[in-house]
ZAPA-425559 format. One record per residue (C-alpha): y, z, x; residue in three letters. Coordinates in steps of 0.1 Angstrom, whole numbers, padded with zeros to 4 digits, always signed. Layout:
YZXALA;...
//
This chain:
+1135+1269+1070UNK;+1137+1296+1096UNK;+1103+1294+1112UNK;+1102+1329+1127UNK;+1111+1345+1094UNK;+1085+1325+1074UNK;+1059+1333+1101UNK;+1065+1370+1096UNK;+1063+1366+1058UNK;+1029+1350+1062UNK;+1017+1378+1085UNK;+1025+1402+1057UNK;+1007+1381+1030UNK;+0974+1373+1047UNK;+0956+1405+1042UNK;+0920+1396+1034UNK;+0923+1362+1050UNK;+0911+1372+1084UNK;+0906+1337+1099UNK;+0941+1326+1091UNK;+0956+1359+1101UNK;+0937+1357+1135UNK;+0952+1323+1140UNK;+0987+1336+1136UNK;+0980+1366+1158UNK;+0970+1342+1185UNK;+1003+1324+1185UNK;+1025+1356+1184UNK;+1054+1350+1208UNK;+1047+1312+1211UNK;+1080+1299+1198UNK;+1071+1262+1200UNK;+1038+1267+1181UNK;+1055+1289+1154UNK;+1082+1263+1150UNK;+1057+1235+1146UNK;+1036+1254+1120UNK;+1066+1268+1100UNK;+1095+1245+1105UNK;+1089+1229+1071UNK;+1064+1226+1043UNK;+1037+1200+1045UNK;+1053+1169+1030UNK;+1040+1155+0997UNK;+1044+1120+1009UNK;+1029+1085+1010UNK;+0994+1097+1004UNK;+0999+1132+0989UNK;+0994+1158+1017UNK;+0979+1152+1051UNK;+0981+1174+1082UNK;+0962+1195+1107UNK;+0940+1223+1094UNK;+0952+1258+1100UNK;+0977+1286+1091UNK;+1013+1277+1083UNK;+1034+1259+1058UNK;+1031+1227+1078UNK;+0993+1229+1078UNK;+0964+1222+1054UNK;+0950+1255+1042UNK;+0941+1272+1009UNK;+0977+1282+1003UNK;+0993+1247+1008UNK;+0965+1232+0988UNK;+0968+1259+0961UNK;+1006+1254+0958UNK;+1002+1216+0954UNK;+0974+1220+0928UNK;+0993+1245+0907UNK;+1024+1222+0907UNK;+1002+1193+0896UNK;+0985+1214+0869UNK;+1019+1223+0855UNK;+1031+1187+0856UNK;+1000+1176+0837UNK;+1003+1204+0812UNK;+1038+1194+0804UNK;+1024+1161+0793UNK;+1005+1179+0765UNK;+0970+1188+0754UNK;+0958+1152+0755UNK;+0965+1150+0792UNK;+0949+1184+0798UNK;+0917+1173+0780UNK;+0916+1139+0797UNK;+0916+1160+0829UNK;+0914+1154+0866UNK;+0886+1138+0887UNK;+0881+1154+0921UNK;+0863+1139+0951UNK;+0860+1150+0987UNK;+0847+1137+1020UNK;+0827+1153+1049UNK;+0856+1171+1067UNK;+0859+1208+1074UNK;+0870+1226+1043UNK;+0869+1195+1021UNK;+0844+1210+0997UNK;+0862+1243+0997UNK;+0896+1227+0989UNK;+0879+1206+0962UNK;+0864+1237+0946UNK;+0897+1256+0949UNK;+0916+1227+0932UNK;+0890+1228+0904UNK;+0895+1265+0899UNK;+0933+1262+0898UNK;+0933+1233+0873UNK;+0907+1251+0851UNK;+0928+1283+0851UNK;+0957+1262+0838UNK;+0936+1247+0810UNK;+0931+1213+0827UNK;+0896+1198+0824UNK;+0880+1189+0857UNK;+0854+1163+0866UNK;+0841+1170+0901UNK;+0815+1151+0922UNK;+0786+1173+0934UNK;+0789+1161+0970UNK;+0810+1137+0991UNK;+0819+1104+0976UNK;+0840+1074+0987UNK;+0876+1070+0977UNK;+0870+1037+0957UNK;+0844+1055+0935UNK;+0870+1081+0927UNK;+0895+1054+0917UNK;+0870+1036+0895UNK;+0858+1069+0879UNK;+0894+1078+0869UNK;+0896+1046+0850UNK;+0861+1047+0835UNK;+0866+1083+0822UNK;+0902+1075+0812UNK;+0912+1107+0831UNK;+0948+1117+0835UNK;+0947+1120+0873UNK;+0925+1123+0903UNK;+0925+1143+0936UNK;+0906+1134+0967UNK;+0903+1158+0996UNK;+0902+1136+1026UNK;+0922+1128+1058UNK;+0908+1092+1057UNK;+0905+1081+1094UNK;+0924+1109+1111UNK;+0908+1130+1138UNK;+0885+1160+1129UNK;+0913+1186+1130UNK;+0930+1170+1100UNK;+0925+1171+1063UNK;+0944+1157+1034UNK;+0950+1157+0996UNK;+0954+1123+0979UNK;+0967+1123+0944UNK;+0960+1096+0918UNK;+0974+1089+0883UNK;+0957+1075+0852UNK;+0957+1039+0863UNK;+0933+1048+0891UNK;+0960+1041+0918UNK;+0976+1067+0940UNK;+1007+1081+0924UNK;+1039+1060+0926UNK;+1072+1075+0933UNK;+1082+1081+0897UNK;+1052+1103+0892UNK;+1051+1118+0927UNK;+1087+1129+0924UNK;+1079+1148+0892UNK;+1049+1164+0908UNK;+1069+1173+0939UNK;+1096+1190+0917UNK;+1069+1212+0901UNK;+1052+1219+0934UNK;+1085+1231+0950UNK;+1089+1257+0923UNK;+1055+1274+0930UNK;+1052+1305+0950UNK;+1021+1298+0971UNK;+1011+1335+0974UNK;+1020+1348+0939UNK;+1023+1318+0916UNK;+0989+1302+0917UNK;+0964+1308+0889UNK;+0927+1306+0897UNK;+0895+1310+0878UNK;+0859+1313+0890UNK;+0842+1279+0896UNK;+0808+1288+0882UNK;+0823+1305+0852UNK;+0845+1275+0845UNK;+0814+1252+0847UNK;+0796+1275+0822UNK;+0826+1273+0798UNK;+0826+1235+0801UNK;+0861+1232+0815UNK;+0847+1220+0848UNK;+0821+1192+0846UNK;+0799+1183+0876UNK;+0796+1145+0874UNK;+0761+1131+0868UNK;+0743+1105+0890UNK;+0751+1078+0864UNK;+0787+1079+0877UNK;+0775+1066+0911UNK;+0753+1040+0893UNK;+0783+1027+0873UNK;+0804+1022+0904UNK;+0776+1005+0924UNK;+0768+0982+0895UNK;+0805+0972+0893UNK;+0805+0963+0930UNK;+0773+0943+0927UNK;+0788+0924+0897UNK;+0816+0911+0919UNK;+0792+0890+0940UNK;+0799+0853+0940UNK;+0768+0839+0956UNK;+0732+0850+0959UNK;+0696+0839+0961UNK;+0688+0809+0984UNK;+0724+0804+0992UNK;+0724+0834+1015UNK;+0705+0841+1047UNK;+0697+0876+1037UNK;+0676+0884+1068UNK;+0707+0879+1090UNK;+0708+0910+1113UNK;+0739+0931+1105UNK;+0747+0965+1119UNK;+0766+0990+1096UNK;+0781+1024+1105UNK;+0796+1048+1080UNK;+0811+1068+1109UNK;+0794+1100+1095UNK;+0813+1096+1063UNK;+0810+1088+1026UNK;+0801+1051+1028UNK;+0765+1055+1039UNK;+0746+1058+1006UNK;+0766+1033+0984UNK;+0767+1006+1011UNK;+0730+1009+1019UNK;+0720+1010+0983UNK;+0741+0980+0972UNK;+0730+0958+1001UNK;+0694+0968+0996UNK;+0695+0961+0959UNK;+0711+0927+0966UNK;+0681+0918+0988UNK;+0697+0920+1023UNK;+0668+0928+1047UNK;+0685+0927+1080UNK;+0708+0957+1076UNK;+0706+0982+1105UNK;+0724+1015+1102UNK;+0736+1034+1133UNK;+0713+1065+1131UNK;+0737+1088+1150UNK;+0764+1081+1125UNK;+0744+1077+1093UNK;+0748+1112+1079UNK;+0779+1135+1074UNK;+0794+1152+1104UNK;+0828+1169+1101UNK;+0832+1169+1139UNK;+0825+1132+1142UNK;+0805+1141+1173UNK;+0796+1106+1184UNK;+0829+1089+1177UNK;+0857+1115+1181UNK;+0884+1095+1163UNK;+0868+1080+1132UNK;+0891+1051+1128UNK;+0872+1018+1126UNK;+0904+0999+1136UNK;+0899+1014+1171UNK;+0873+0994+1188UNK;+0859+1025+1205UNK;+0845+1035+1171UNK;+0821+1005+1175UNK;+0805+1017+1208UNK;+0771+1027+1192UNK;+0772+0998+1168UNK;+0776+0974+1197UNK;+0746+0990+1215UNK;+0724+0988+1184UNK;+0737+0953+1177UNK;+0726+0941+1211UNK;+0692+0956+1205UNK;+0686+0939+1171UNK;+0705+0907+1178UNK;+0731+0914+1151UNK;+0757+0887+1145UNK;+0781+0910+1125UNK;+0790+0947+1129UNK;+0806+0966+1100UNK;+0822+1001+1099UNK;+0838+1021+1071UNK;+0860+1051+1077UNK;+0850+1086+1065UNK;+0863+1082+1030UNK;+0851+1045+1029UNK;+0884+1030+1017UNK;+0888+1010+1049UNK;+0864+0986+1065UNK;+0864+0969+1100UNK;+0844+0941+1114UNK;+0832+0929+1149UNK;+0815+0896+1154UNK;+0793+0883+1182UNK;+0809+0854+1202UNK;+0792+0825+1220UNK;+0788+0846+1251UNK;+0769+0873+1232UNK;+0799+0898+1233UNK;+0813+0915+1203UNK;+0849+0908+1194UNK;+0870+0927+1169UNK;+0885+0910+1139UNK;+0918+0926+1129UNK;+0927+0933+1093UNK;+0946+0900+1089UNK;+0917+0879+1103UNK;+0891+0897+1081UNK;+0915+0893+1052UNK;+0919+0855+1055UNK;+0881+0851+1059UNK;+0876+0870+1027UNK;+0903+0851+1009UNK;+0889+0818+1020UNK;+0853+0828+1010UNK;+0863+0842+0976UNK;+0887+0814+0966UNK;+0863+0787+0978UNK;+0834+0804+0961UNK;+0852+0809+0928UNK;+0863+0772+0928UNK;+0827+0762+0935UNK;+0813+0781+0906UNK;+0842+0771+0883UNK;+0857+0806+0880UNK;+0889+0801+0899UNK;+0917+0813+0876UNK;+0943+0788+0864UNK;+0970+0814+0873UNK;+0955+0835+0900UNK;+0974+0861+0921UNK;+0969+0880+0953UNK;+0990+0909+0966UNK;+0997+0919+1002UNK;+1020+0944+1019UNK;+1053+0932+1036UNK;+1038+0939+1071UNK;+1007+0918+1065UNK;+1005+0883+1079UNK;+1014+0850+1061UNK;+0981+0831+1066UNK;+0965+0845+1035UNK;+0994+0831+1014UNK;+0990+0797+1030UNK;+0953+0797+1020UNK;+0961+0809+0985UNK;+0986+0781+0980UNK;+0959+0755+0988UNK;+0939+0769+0959UNK;+0969+0773+0936UNK;+0968+0811+0939UNK;+1002+0829+0943UNK;+1008+0857+0968UNK;+1030+0886+0959UNK;+1044+0912+0983UNK;+1048+0950+0980UNK;+1057+0979+1003UNK;+1030+0993+1025UNK;+1003+1013+1009UNK;+0977+1004+0983UNK;+0995+1025+0957UNK;+1021+0998+0958UNK;+0996+0969+0960UNK;+0975+0982+0931UNK;+1006+0994+0913UNK;+1018+0958+0911UNK;+0987+0947+0892UNK;+1000+0957+0857UNK;+1032+0937+0864UNK;+1015+0905+0874UNK;+0990+0908+0845UNK;+1020+0912+0821UNK;+1033+0879+0835UNK;+1001+0861+0828UNK;+0984+0862+0862UNK;+0948+0871+0869UNK;+0943+0894+0899UNK;+0920+0880+0926UNK;+0925+0900+0958UNK;+0947+0925+0975UNK;+0949+0935+1011UNK;+0967+0951+1040UNK;+0967+0944+1078UNK;+0954+0979+1083UNK;+0918+0969+1072UNK;+0923+0976+1035UNK;+0909+0953+1008UNK;+0906+0954+0970UNK;+0885+0927+0952UNK;+0884+0942+0917UNK;+0912+0955+0896UNK;+0888+0981+0882UNK;+0892+0999+0916UNK;+0929+1005+0921UNK;+0927+1015+0958UNK;+0914+0998+0989UNK;+0876+0996+0987UNK;+0856+0995+1019UNK;+0823+0994+1000UNK;+0830+0961+0981UNK;+0846+0947+1013UNK;+0815+0955+1033UNK;+0793+0938+1006UNK;+0816+0907+1007UNK;+0816+0904+1045UNK;+0777+0906+1044UNK;+0777+0880+1016UNK;+0801+0857+1035UNK;+0783+0860+1068UNK;+0749+0853+1051UNK;+0764+0823+1033UNK;+0780+0807+1063UNK;+0749+0814+1085UNK;+0729+0793+1060UNK;+0753+0765+1068UNK;+0749+0771+1105UNK;+0782+0788+1110UNK;+0794+0822+1122UNK;+0824+0841+1108UNK;+0842+0833+1141UNK;+0836+0796+1136UNK;+0849+0798+1101UNK;+0880+0816+1113UNK;+0886+0789+1139UNK;+0883+0762+1112UNK;+0909+0780+1092UNK;+0933+0781+1122UNK;+0928+0744+1127UNK;+0935+0737+1091UNK;+0964+0761+1084UNK;+0979+0767+1118UNK;+0974+0793+1145UNK;+0987+0824+1128UNK;+0986+0853+1153UNK;+0996+0889+1151UNK;+0997+0921+1171UNK;+1003+0957+1161UNK;+1017+0983+1184UNK;+1020+1020+1176UNK;+1043+1044+1196UNK;+1031+1079+1191UNK;+1058+1106+1191UNK;+1045+1140+1180UNK;+1062+1171+1169UNK;+1098+1178+1157UNK;+1113+1161+1188UNK;+1092+1130+1182UNK;+1102+1128+1145UNK;+1139+1130+1155UNK;+1134+1103+1181UNK;+1117+1080+1156UNK;+1147+1084+1134UNK;+1171+1075+1163UNK;+1149+1044+1170UNK;+1152+1032+1134UNK;+1189+1038+1134UNK;+1194+1019+1167UNK;+1175+0988+1154UNK;+1194+0991+1121UNK;+1229+0992+1136UNK;+1227+0974+1169UNK;+1238+0937+1169UNK;+1205+0922+1181UNK;+1208+0884+1183UNK;+1175+0873+1198UNK;+1141+0885+1209UNK;+1118+0866+1233UNK;+1142+0838+1235UNK;+1142+0832+1198UNK;+1172+0837+1176UNK;+1173+0863+1148UNK;+1178+0843+1116UNK;+1177+0872+1092UNK;+1174+0910+1092UNK;+1158+0925+1061UNK;+1165+0962+1056UNK;+1142+0974+1029UNK;+1161+1007+1029UNK;+1186+0988+1008UNK;+1159+0973+0986UNK;+1149+0936+0988UNK;+1143+0913+0958UNK;+1119+0932+0936UNK;+1106+0955+0963UNK;+1116+0991+0962UNK;+1136+1009+0989UNK;+1118+1020+1020UNK;+1125+1028+1057UNK;+1113+0994+1070UNK;+1131+0967+1090UNK;+1120+0931+1093UNK;+1135+0907+1118UNK;+1129+0871+1109UNK;+1132+0848+1140UNK;+1130+0811+1144UNK;+1097+0792+1147UNK;+1080+0811+1119UNK;+1081+0843+1140UNK;+1089+0878+1128UNK;+1084+0914+1135UNK;+1087+0946+1116UNK;+1094+0982+1125UNK;+1086+1013+1103UNK;+1077+1049+1108UNK;+1042+1058+1097UNK;+1039+1077+1064UNK;+1008+1096+1075UNK;+1009+1100+1113UNK;+1036+1109+1140UNK;+1042+1073+1151UNK;+1065+1043+1147UNK;+1046+1011+1140UNK;+1055+0976+1152UNK;+1041+0944+1137UNK;+1045+0911+1154UNK;+1036+0877+1138UNK;+1040+0841+1147UNK;+1025+0806+1140UNK;+1019+0782+1168UNK;+1004+0747+1174UNK;+0977+0764+1195UNK;+0964+0798+1201UNK;+0979+0799+1235UNK;+1015+0791+1224UNK;+1013+0816+1195UNK;+1001+0844+1217UNK;+1027+0837+1244UNK;+1055+0838+1217UNK;+1042+0872+1205UNK;+1041+0886+1240UNK;+1077+0876+1247UNK;+1090+0891+1215UNK;+1069+0923+1220UNK;+1082+0928+1255UNK;+1118+0926+1243UNK;+1113+0948+1213UNK;+1095+0976+1233UNK;+1123+0974+1260UNK;+1149+0980+1233UNK;+1129+1007+1217UNK;+1123+1026+1249UNK;+1160+1027+1256UNK;+1164+1050+1227UNK;+1159+1086+1238UNK;
//
């Protein structure tokens, strides 16, 4: 794609779109900025579309959103009238232009004869997934950039199972999208007129009630078993989790929930947090302050679309320490499996699912309860996409998770669900507090029983075209160089998922298996301009495990930085 040529084409086409036109006027003569905006079209990748807001083919705007929606409408239409009538459920978060893009998508689908079910205001991602399944819709669209900074937005696409589209569907959609002229080839109807004709349905409040009742039904323990007055701080980070989390916990009788007031209501600029990623401990600054004021033992945060959930816990010194996704995952696995066994509901043939870059401790706990762990590629579309397969083989789904603070407790929600995860963390904390234990103490007990599994994740951010090319060179160097050891530990096996591995599909991921139950993995992010490194080990003590990770990490980063 010749960026300069496409830039000029856009300048000619933007009459009447003054804001976008002004943007392009501002960058006239700026070769680097023009190249970045017009070097390619925004990729329909791991999670649909995701990118910075603004004018250009490599940006989120009404034309890139319109092109994607028209292609998806044509893909659905080719499936026949039944699929058009089953329709598409549309949700959106609090970000700039989220509602506008959701309305636009509704208008385009309606103009193509595809029924639309749209939420009347922002809703969490897991509710969208559940609603697709409940309505037996053909597909779903969520306008969200999840945890990305304020200048981003995104466009997640779901299929009839309630999970994000797998490659076999995504490829068909992409083919249709590529054929659409974003300026001339997009049909569009008037939203209000489409509502009046009944081809667009604004979803009623009962939809929310159904989802929240489902989450509540997942509870394992209640009543006198729980210390429901336990002080807990929750922040929705100005996103979509606020109402459902507060409602569910209140209806379950939790009386010690304190919501961070500055982050309780929607704010597209995320004024008090900047980067609304609960994996980043800086997102907990106001939660920690409120936690200290109310004596909270546990702090919980959901990201703007509430599909991810992070936890901090107060230690013996009164300081708040972050639990990473693996640690929260094993606490939840232990609590759920122990609880199901206690009430006689542990399945005879239970199954859990994790990604290939998630730690091994959850599998060890599962084995102790006779529950098998399966692996998939990164992304909840793959985790939840595996549920039909394991059910076909006679397994009962129990839990799915990723190290990136994503958890799914119910197969009725085929995406990570920060709402149900938040409820379960509160339930677990309240249960163990009744026994005189904190979540940190429970985690320590698990380490003592199963071994000191430790992990660390490092991201190397490389933005722009040059960054993407360097990431490619990094992957190639690790793929082809004869690397025999890291951190003084021999390489026992190199798994290149690009060639496929066992029953796992091909993906640009490398895993180096070292001696002493140590391994690390390297992969480019599917949603952000970074290469991600995952380090794991198991030691006889916390100290030996952490020291091993540090040695391996130092060697890997040294090798990586040599690649220019």
